[in-house]
N, C-alpha and C positions, 0 to 999 in steps of 0.2 A: 299089342293088337289085340287079344280078345278083349283085357279088361276095358281099350276103347269104346269095343261095340258090345258090349255086355251089357244085354236089355233092350238092346236095338232091335231083334229079330221078336221078342215079345210083344216087343212095344207095336210095329208093324203087322203082328197078327190081330192086335185087336180091332185095327179097321178091317179087315177082313173077318173076324167073326160079326162084328156087327154088318156086315153086309150078305155074310151067306147062310145064320139061323133065321131070319125074317124070310127067307126069299121065297116060300110054298104059300106063306099068308099074304103076301104082296102081290103075288101074282090071282090069288084069289081074289083081294082088297080093288081091285083095278077092274077085275071084269065083275064082280057084285056091284060096286059103286054106279057104273053105268045105269043099271033099272033100279037098287035098292040104295042110293046114296049114305043111311044110315048106318045097313049092312056093313059095306065096304068101312066104314068110318070105324066100327066095330073091330073089322076083320083087323085092319090095321092098326088098332092101337095092340092088339091080340098077336100079329107078327112084330111088332117092338118086343113084347114080353116074350116070344120066345127067348130069346138071348140071355133073359135070365136061367130057367134052366138046361140051356143051352155050357152057357159059360159055365156054370156049377159042376156040370159034370167035367166037362174038359180040370175044374181045378180039383175036382173026385180024382182023377187021374196021375196030375200032379202033383195031390201032397196025401193021398189017402184017406186018414180018419181026419186029416185035418183042412178039411177041405173049406171048409167054416172061415178060413182067412178070407177066402172071396167075398165073405159078406161081415165083415164085424158091424155088429147090430147093439153097440155098448150105448146105455142108457148117457144124457147128455141135457145139463140143466134146463131149465129156460131161459136165461138170462142168455145161453151160446146159440138158441135157436133166434130170439130175437136178433141177436145183432148179424147174424146171419141175413135174416132180409133184409134189414137197414144196410146192412155192405151191397148191398146185389141192386137197390133200389138205388144210392146212393151212386154207384158204377153205371149205368143205365144210361143216360144223357153220355157216358165219355164214351163207352161200346156202340152206339148208334152216332153219336157225330163222328167218331175214329172211321166208321164205316163210311159214311156221308161222303168226308173229304178225301179219301183213298178213290172212292168214285167218280169223283168229278175232278181231283185236282192233278190225281196218279195216270186215269184215262182208266182204272182199273171194272172189266166189264161186271154187272149186277148178274151173279149170279145164283138161282133162287134154290134154296136151302133142300138140299133134295129130300130131307126128314120132312118136309112140308105135303107130302103126297099121301102119310098117314094120316094125315084126317085131325082133327079136330083134338080128340081121345090122345091117340099116338102123341099130339107133340107136348101136352101136357099132362100125361099119364104114363104113358109105355115108354116115350122115350128118355126123360127122368129117371125113371126105374132101371128100364134097361142101362143106359149108359154111366149111372154112378154103377150100378153091380157090372160093370165089363171094364169099365175105365179107373175108376175108384175105388172097387172093389179088386177083383180077380188082378188085373192090370197095376195095379199101386204096389200090391203086395208081390207079387209075382217080380216087376223088375226091382223093388226095392232089395230081394234076397240076391238078385243077380248082380246089381251095380250099385247099390244103396242109394239111400232115401231122396236125396237129391234128384240124383239121373232119375230116380222114379217119377218124383213129383213134374221134371221137366218134360221128359219125353211123353207121360199119361197127359200132360196139356196138350203135347203138342199135337199129339193121334185124334185128341177130343176135336180139337180146331181144324182140323185137316180133313176129319169126317164128315164135318160139315159142306166140306164144297166150296165155299165162297172165300176167294183170296181179300176181298173188299172186309169182311166179317171176321178174317182169319185175329188178327193180334186181339179184338173185342174177345171173342173165342179161348185165345188161352190164355189172357188173363183172370177169364172167369174160371177154364180148367183149373191154373193155379190158387184160386182163392180157393175153391171146395175141395181140392187134396189135400191144402196143407189144414184144414178143417177137419179133415177124415186122420192125415197124421197126426196132429193135436189132439183129437181127442176120441181117436181109436172107433171111429162110428161112423156110420153112411147114414145118419141120418141127419145130420147138420148140409149136408150133401143135396140128399134127396132134396129137404127143402129148397135149398138155396136154391137149382135148378129147374124145380118147379114155379116156385117164384118168376123166377129170370120165365123163362118159357108163358108162363100165363101173363104175364106185362107186355110181354112184347105181340105177342099175336094178338093181345087187347089194343097194343098201340098201332099194329100192321092192320086192326079193319080200318080206323082211321085212316091211316093211309100209308101205301106201303114201302116208299120211301121218303120220310120228310124232307123239307125242301126251306131252306129261310125264306124264303120268295116268295113261294106259293101254297104253304101249309104252315102257316106263322101258328094256328089251331092246336094242331099236333108236337110241335116242338115246343110250344106252351104248356100242353101236356107233358111232354116228356119232361120236360124241364122242372115240373110242378113238382113228379117221382122223384126226381133226384133230389129235389131242394127237402123233399118229405124225409129220404133214406138219412141224409145230414142232420136234420135235425134233429129227429130221433136218436143217432147215433151221440147227438150234444150231448141230450137231453138223459140218455142214458148213460154218459159219464162221472160218475158217480163214486164214490169207493167203493160201496157195497159191493154194485156191479163189475167196474175193472179191477175192483182182486178178483171178482169169478171169471173174468173174462182173461186175464190174465194167468190166471191159475189151470191153463187149459193143459192139459199133461196126454199122453198115449196110455191107456187103461187097457191095451189086447194087445 
């Protein structure tokens, strides 16, 4: 029974940490935003970044001198980074269409992402750094010790999806979490996850300014942009599928 639940407690704790550490600055951000919007935006980003020293302190209490297991930053090749970006772009239309379909066919209500309240800087900078250190840094390493690599990958991706608070977006966010977690496990580095998360949030935010939730009937322009982004990712992946790059990508192996 203990083996069956190995890592589950640590996984649930990730969502608690994500909501606990930013609370003081989130309150300050909400207050400041009413009279000084940009100050509120900056405080919102800082609120997310407080997760990093907070979770590293947790890591130090868990591993002592080995606390750096929560912050794997091994160097990676440019090919891996480019491949990461193209994969995220190619996945984007599937994720958006999935959420759109669930909202309209299954009847799931549209729920705003709670992290959207941290503002632009929080979404494109604070959230990628904080969430990657939390889920793919500390969470992945801790749960891997308790329940193995496969369980760590699945549980961190699930908690990452649940933390975003939208049932319609859950499948797509879960798949993104699997991709980013797999990259960290194979490279021993958070750099691909940081970049992939940053690209995902930046593109989604930019597309959201065109239309909060594209409709095939009423926002053909928005869907055209989304499909073009996905096509660019697929074309890029096809162009990179040369023997040299393919060998480099296939050679991904954990270095830490």
